[in-house]
MIVEX-165414 format. One record per residue (C-alpha): residue number from 1; y negated, z, x. Coordinates in steps of 0.25 Angstrom, whole numbers. Each point is the difference from the previous one (the first is absolute). Example, Ala and Ser with C-alpha at 12.3 -4.5 7.8 and 13.67 -1.06 7.14 Angstrom:
2
 seq     v     w     u
   1    18    31    49
   2   -14    -2     6
END
This chain:
611
 seq     v     w     u
   1    13  -209  -191
   2    -2    14     5
   3    -8     3    13
   4     5     5    13
   5    -3    15     2
   6     1     7    13
   7     2    15     0
   8    -6     4    13
   9     5    13     8
  10    -6     6    13
  11    11     0    11
  12    14    -4    -5
  13     3     2   -14
  14    15     5     3
  15    -5    13     6
  16    -6     9   -10
  17    -6   -12    -7
  18     6     4   -14
  19     3   -15    -2
  20    15     2    -4
  21    -4     5   -14
  22   -10   -12    -1
  23    11   -10     3
  24     9     7   -11
  25   -11    -2   -10
  26    -2   -14     4
  27    15    -3    -2
  28    -1     6   -14
  29   -10   -10    -4
  30     7   -11     7
  31   -11    -3    10
  32     4    -5    13
  33    -6     5    13
  34     1     0    15
  35    -2    11    10
  36    -8    -4    12
  37     2    11    11
  38   -12     6     7
  39    -3     7    12
  40     2    15    -2
  41   -10    10     5
  42    10     6     9
  43     1   -13     7
  44   -15    -1     1
  45     0    14     5
  46    10    -3    11
  47    -9   -12     4
  48   -13     9     0
  49     7    11     8
  50     7   -11    10
  51    13     7    -2
  52    15    -4    -4
  53     8     8    -9
  54    13    -3     6
  55    -1     3    15
  56    12     0     9
  57     4    14     5
  58   -10     6   -10
  59     3    -4   -15
  60     8   -11    -7
  61    -3     5   -14
  62   -12     0    -9
  63    -1     9   -11
  64   -10    -4   -11
  65    -2    11   -10
  66   -11     9    -7
  67    -2    14    -5
  68     3     3   -15
  69   -12    -1    -9
  70     0    -4   -14
  71    12    -9     4
  72    11    10     4
  73     8    -3    13
  74    16     2    -1
  75     4    13     7
  76     8    -7    10
  77   -12    -8     4
  78    -9    12     3
  79    -9     0    12
  80     8    12     6
  81    13    -8    -2
  82    -5   -13     6
  83    -7     7    11
  84    13     5     6
  85     2   -14     6
  86   -12     0     8
  87    -2   -15    -2
  88   -12    -8    -1
  89    -6     4   -14
  90   -11    -6    -8
  91    -5     8   -12
  92    -8    -7   -11
  93    -8     7   -11
  94    -1    13     7
  95   -13     1     7
  96    -6    10   -10
  97    12     9     2
  98     0    -1    15
  99     0    15     3
 100    13     2    -8
 101     6   -13     5
 102    -1     5    15
 103     5    14    -4
 104    13    -7    -5
 105     1   -10    11
 106     0    12    10
 107    13     5    -6
 108     7   -10    10
 109   -11    -8     7
 110    -6     7    12
 111   -14     3    -2
 112    -4    -7    12
 113     6   -13    -6
 114   -11   -11     0
 115    -7    -3   -13
 116   -10   -10    -5
 117    -8    -2   -13
 118    -4   -14    -3
 119   -11    -1   -11
 120    -1   -14    -7
 121     9    -7    11
 122    -6   -14     3
 123   -12     2    -8
 124   -14    -1     5
 125    -2    15    -2
 126    13     3     7
 127     1    14     7
 128    10     5     9
 129     3    14     4
 130    10     4    11
 131     6    13     3
 132    12     8    -2
 133     6     8   -11
 134    -7    12     6
 135   -14    -5    -2
 136     1   -12   -10
 137    -4     8   -12
 138   -12     5     6
 139    -4   -14     5
 140     2    -6   -14
 141    -8    11    -7
 142   -11    -2    10
 143     0   -15    -3
 144     0     3   -15
 145    12    -9    -2
 146     7     3   -13
 147     6   -13    -5
 148     2   -15     3
 149     7     4    13
 150    13     0     7
 151     6    11     8
 152     9    -4    12
 153     9    10     7
 154     9    -2    12
 155     1    -2    15
 156    -2   -15    -2
 157   -15     4     1
 158     2     4    14
 159     0   -10    12
 160    14     4     5
 161    11   -10    -3
 162    11    -8     5
 163     1   -15     1
 164     8    -8    -9
 165    12    -9     4
 166    -7   -12    -6
 167    -7    -4    13
 168    10     6    10
 169     3   -10    10
 170    15     4    -2
 171     0    -1   -15
 172     7   -13    -4
 173     0    -6   -14
 174     3   -14    -6
 175   -13    -6     5
 176     0     6    14
 177    10     1    11
 178    -1     9    11
 179     7     1    14
 180     3    15    -3
 181    14     3     4
 182     7    11    -9
 183     4    10    11
 184    -1    14     2
 185   -13     3     7
 186    -1    11    11
 187   -12     7    -7
 188     8     1   -13
 189    11     9     6
 190   -10     9     7
 191    -1    -7    14
 192   -11    -9     5
 193    -5    -8    12
 194   -12     7     7
 195    -8   -12    -5
 196     5     2   -15
 197   -12     5    -7
 198     8     4   -13
 199     6    12     7
 200    -4     3    14
 201     1    14     6
 202   -13    -3     7
 203    -6    -4   -13
 204    -7    13    -5
 205    -3    -6   -14
 206    15    -1    -3
 207     3    14     6
 208   -11     6   -10
 209    -7     5    13
 210   -13    -7    -2
 211   -12     9     3
 212   -12     0    -9
 213   -11    -3     9
 214   -10    -2   -11
 215   -10    12     2
 216    -2     1   -15
 217    15     2    -3
 218     3    10    11
 219     0    15    -3
 220   -12     4     8
 221    -8    13     1
 222   -14     4     5
 223     0    10    12
 224     4   -10    11
 225   -10     5    10
 226    10     3    11
 227     4   -15    -1
 228   -15    -5    -1
 229    -6     9    10
 230    10    -2    11
 231     0    14     4
 232   -16     1    -1
 233     0     8   -13
 234   -12     8     3
 235    -8   -14     1
 236     3    -3   -15
 237    -3     6   -14
 238    12    -2    -9
 239    -4    -1   -15
 240    13    -7    -3
 241     8    13    -1
 242    -4    10   -12
 243     2    13     9
 244    -8    13     0
 245   -12    -4     9
 246     0    14     6
 247    13    -3     7
 248    12    10     2
 249    -3    14    -4
 250     0    10    12
 251    11     9    -6
 252     9   -12    -2
 253    -2    -5    14
 254     3    14     5
 255    13     1    -8
 256     5   -14     5
 257    -3     5    15
 258     6    13    -2
 259    13    -7    -5
 260     0   -11    10
 261    12     5     8
 262     8    -1   -13
 263     1   -15     2
 264    11     3    10
 265     9     3   -12
 266     4    -7   -13
 267    -9     3   -12
 268     5     8   -12
 269     7    -8   -10
 270    -9     5   -12
 271   -12     9     3
 272     2    10   -11
 273   -12     8     5
 274    -9   -12    -1
 275     6    -3   -14
 276    -3    14    -4
 277   -14    -1     4
 278    -2   -13    -8
 279     7     6   -12
 280    -8    12     0
 281   -13    -8    -1
 282     5    -7   -12
 283     7    11    -7
 284    14    -7     1
 285    13     3     6
 286     3    -5    15
 287    11    -8    -6
 288   -10    -9    -7
 289    -6    -4    13
 290     5   -11    10
 291    -7    -2    13
 292    -1   -14     7
 293    -4    -8    12
 294   -13    -3    -7
 295    -2    -3   -15
 296     4   -14     3
 297    14     4     4
 298     2     7   -13
 299    -5   -12    -8
 300    11    -8     6
 301    10    10    -4
 302    -5     1   -14
 303     1   -15    -2
 304    15     1     5
 305     4    11   -10
 306     5   -10   -10
 307     9    -8     9
 308    -2   -12    -8
 309   -10   -11    -4
 310   -11     7    -7
 311   -14    -4    -7
 312   -11     7     7
 313   -14     1    -6
 314   -12     0    10
 315   -15    -2    -2
 316    -7   -11     8
 317    -6     4     9
 318     8    12     5
 319     6     5    13
 320     8   -11     7
 321    11    10     3
 322     5     0   -14
 323     3   -15     1
 324     6     1    14
 325    10    11    -5
 326     3    -8   -13
 327     3   -13     8
 328     9     7    10
 329    11     3   -10
 330     8    -8    -9
 331    -7   -11    -8
 332   -10     9    -7
 333   -11    -6    -9
 334   -14     4     2
 335    -9    -1   -12
 336   -15     1     2
 337   -10     6    -9
 338   -13    -7     5
 339   -12    10     0
 340   -13    -6    -7
 341   -12    -5     7
 342    -5    14     2
 343    13     4     5
 344     3     9   -12
 345    14     3    -5
 346    -2    -3   -15
 347     8     5   -13
 348     8   -13     0
 349     8     5    12
 350     8     8   -10
 351     6   -13    -6
 352     6    -4    13
 353     9    13     0
 354     7    -7   -12
 355     5   -11     9
 356    13     7     4
 357    -7     7    12
 358     9     9     8
 359   -11     5     9
 360   -15     1     0
 361    -9     4    12
 362   -14     5    -4
 363    -9     4    12
 364   -11    11    -3
 365   -10    -4     5
 366     4   -15     2
 367     1    -6    14
 368    -8    -8     4
 369   -10     2   -12
 370    -1    15     1
 371    -2     0   -15
 372     6    11    -9
 373     7    -4   -13
 374    -5     6   -13
 375     7    13    -2
 376     4    -3   -15
 377     6   -13     5
 378     8     7    11
 379     5     9   -11
 380     4   -12    -9
 381     8    -6    12
 382     7    13     3
 383     4     2   -15
 384     4   -15    -1
 385     9     1    13
 386     7    12    -6
 387     2    -8   -13
 388     5   -12     8
 389     8     8    10
 390    -8    -6    11
 391     0     6    14
 392   -15     3     2
 393    -5     1    14
 394   -14     6     1
 395    -6    -2    14
 396   -10    11     3
 397    -2    -3    15
 398   -15     0    -1
 399    -2     9   -11
 400    -4    11    10
 401   -13    -7     3
 402    -4     0   -15
 403   -10    12    -3
 404     2    -1   -15
 405    15    -1    -1
 406     3     9   -12
 407    10    -6    -9
 408     4   -12     9
 409    11     6     8
 410    14     0    -6
 411     6     9    11
 412     0    12   -10
 413     7    -8   -11
 414    13    -4     7
 415     7    10    -9
 416    -4    -8   -12
 417     8   -12     4
 418    12    -2     9
 419    -4   -14     4
 420   -14     3     4
 421    -2    -1    16
 422   -13     4     6
 423    -3    -5    14
 424    -9     8     9
 425    -4    -2    15
 426    -4     9    12
 427    -5   -13     7
 428   -14    -2    -6
 429    -6    14    -2
 430     5     6    12
 431    -2   -12     9
 432    14    -1     6
 433     5   -14    -3
 434     7    -1    13
 435    10    11    -3
 436     4    -6   -14
 437     2    11   -10
 438     0    -1   -15
 439     7     6   -12
 440     4    -2   -14
 441     1    10   -12
 442    11    -3   -11
 443     5     8   -12
 444    14    -6     2
 445     8     7    11
 446    10   -12    -2
 447   -11   -10     4
 448    -4     9    12
 449    15     0     4
 450     1   -15    -1
 451   -12    -2     9
 452     5    10    10
 453    14    -8     0
 454    -7   -13     3
 455    -8     6    12
 456     4     1    15
 457     5    14     3
 458   -12     3     8
 459   -11    -4   -10
 460   -13     6     7
 461    -3     3    14
 462    -2    14     6
 463   -15    -2     3
 464    -3    -6   -14
 465     6    12    -6
 466    -8     9     9
 467   -13    -7    -5
 468     4     1   -14
 469     2    15     0
 470   -13     2     7
 471    -7   -10   -10
 472     3     9   -12
 473    -6    12     7
 474   -14    -6     4
 475   -13     4    -7
 476   -14    -4     1
 477    -4    10    11
 478     1   -10    11
 479   -13    -1     7
 480     1   -16     0
 481     1     0   -15
 482   -10    11    -3
 483   -11    -6     9
 484     2   -14    -3
 485     2     1   -15
 486   -10    10    -3
 487   -11    -3    10
 488     0   -14     4
 489     5    -6   -13
 490    -8     9   -10
 491   -13     0     8
 492     1   -15     4
 493     4    -5   -14
 494    -8    10    -8
 495    13     5    -7
 496    -3    13    -8
 497     7    11     8
 498    10     8    -8
 499    -6    12    -7
 500     6    14    -1
 501    10    -5    -9
 502     7    -7    11
 503     9    12     3
 504     6     0   -14
 505     1   -15     1
 506     8     1    12
 507     9    10    -7
 508     2    -9   -11
 509     4   -12     9
 510    10     9     7
 511     6     4   -13
 512     2   -15    -3
 513     7    -3    13
 514   -11    -5     9
 515    -7     8    11
 516   -14     1     5
 517     3    -9    11
 518     3   -11    -9
 519   -12     3    -9
 520   -10     0    12
 521     6   -13     5
 522     0    -7   -14
 523   -14     5    -2
 524    -5    -6    13
 525     7   -13    -4
 526    -6    -1   -13
 527   -14     1     5
 528     3   -11    11
 529     7    -9   -10
 530   -13     0    -8
 531    -8    -3    12
 532     9   -11     4
 533     1    -6   -14
 534   -15     0    -1
 535    -2    -7    13
 536    11   -11    -2
 537    -7    -4   -13
 538   -12    -3     8
 539     7   -12     5
 540     3    -5   -14
 541    15     4     2
 542     8     4   -13
 543     3    14     3
 544    11     7    -9
 545    -3    14    -3
 546    12     8     5
 547     3    15     1
 548     8     0    13
 549    -4    -1    15
 550    -1   -15     0
 551    -8   -11    -7
 552     5   -14    -4
 553   -11   -10     0
 554    -1   -15    -3
 555    -9   -10     8
 556    -6   -13    -6
 557    -2    -7    13
 558    10    -8     8
 559     1    10    12
 560    11     6     7
 561    -5    14     1
 562    12     5     6
 563    -2    -9    13
 564   -15     2     0
 565     1    15     0
 566    10     0    11
 567   -11    -6     9
 568    -6    14    -2
 569    13     7     2
 570     1     4   -14
 571    13    -2    -8
 572     0    -1   -15
 573    12    -4    -9
 574     2   -14    -5
 575     5     0   -14
 576     5   -14    -2
 577    15     5     1
 578    -2     9   -12
 579     6    -7   -13
 580   -12    -5    -8
 581   -10     0    11
 582    -5   -11     9
 583    -8    -2    13
 584   -13     5    -6
 585     5    15    -2
 586    -1    11    11
 587     2    14     0
 588    -7    10     9
 589     4    15     2
 590   -11    11    -1
 591    -2     6    13
 592   -10     9     7
 593   -15    -3    -3
 594    -3    -5    14
 595    12   -10    -1
 596    -4    -4   -14
 597   -14    -3     5
 598     6    -8    11
 599     8    -8   -10
 600   -12    -3    -8
 601    -9    -4    12
 602    11   -10     4
 603     1    -6   -13
 604   -15    -2    -1
 605     0    -8    13
 606    12    -8    -5
 607    -6    -3   -14
 608   -14    -3     6
 609     6   -10     9
 610     6    -7   -12
 611   -13     0    -8
END
């Protein structure tokens, strides 16, 4: 008598178990058999993830598939073909090809779609990675997962879903009767009693009017000194706004005062004179310039160029205004590239441009880190954007504060690519945030025209335009800058004084589009930034070596530095609203030396009290 033999499979043999061929061979030999079902890894993965594949109002379909390897996949069952349904998808035998898999999934799935990798589901050494299609490749690679893993994709990984009818009190079946009377309810035809929570004119949730009171989710800025100081501005030092610490230039202020009476009249529709001055600085035509109510106004108009849902690539962290603008129109998808622990933009950013991106924002230098991307990487991003026909927005709002900026600005390259937009701001360098003035350069007159069409007829107020015209004419001769920058700064901080070659240096800078005023301010900022960074490190803060007029730092202690410094009438920038940052991150502007000393002195008292 023969022995009983068990051919044991992991999971369930009916799914990628290659057991049908085994049955055929047994049949040829006349050997009887019985298949005993098992628990598939996709069931075990669901249990580990605490999810349900078929959620009401989310997905009622599960697609189980794989990438082609040695075993081919029918063309009609390609990942691209299956992903068009946006259903719950479980992908077997593909962990080693996850990069290619995600690229194919993103043909139809939004890159923001939740995704998970479950390694050895239900085993003792099980590992679970959660993210989205935008970052799951990076997470899987970092974890070193190449095999024995499932990839699960779909909104079922979110926590938003409707309730089934199974437990509805009005659901009747053969084992349960209800008192539900089949009648047309008021709420079903659009009317409701004032007490009907399903549709109530006073119910903000149903009207989609619910305000977001979560501070981390709100679009917030630094520079709230007027609100915080309650009209006692002179009592406070504001390190939360990254503004030229020398304040408004004398010539700019005089020009604003000179034109104050013009506020009795409507401003010009388009200030051609200001546009010509800007164009002259960069060697472009005035038709390549658009002026806005601050750079943020232009960001909103840029986002709205497409008039449809688009995919926007942002770095995390980055200026929160990009997300605010992206969220204001349509149902745009934001894809984040998360900077590494040192806040560097790495070469794998290029891969993200393959995810059907419509628009990408790059900030040079980054806000809030102050770091400059590698020049060669910027060049790769530019070339890849051209190849992929991506609208590339380079925000250079803080580049004026960078001493060594050769090769970083794209303002002079708008002729090379029509879909390149360069953002610039008057606010920061010229200390005029209250009048709101920014501009953009673009090689496409069609794009400029579309942005003009989307704007109000009067785009910029008269005083802002007066400030802008004067700003482009200031130089380094103002006594406040000369005395402070070259006496106070150089003597106090032992910065080597410019030699006889300074005159040539100024000429070179002028030729490149900057003027000596900007150079002198940037030189002062650089010295003070080094001073601040050195002092901040004495508190064991992690300080990021930026190149702008602000510093990002991270603290290790559980201290609310923002609130503590307010006790000393000092305002810094909390960074917990920046994507990718938490409560331990802060940003401080670089101000005049006396202010910076006051900040360090206050921090010393605070940190000493916690030791």
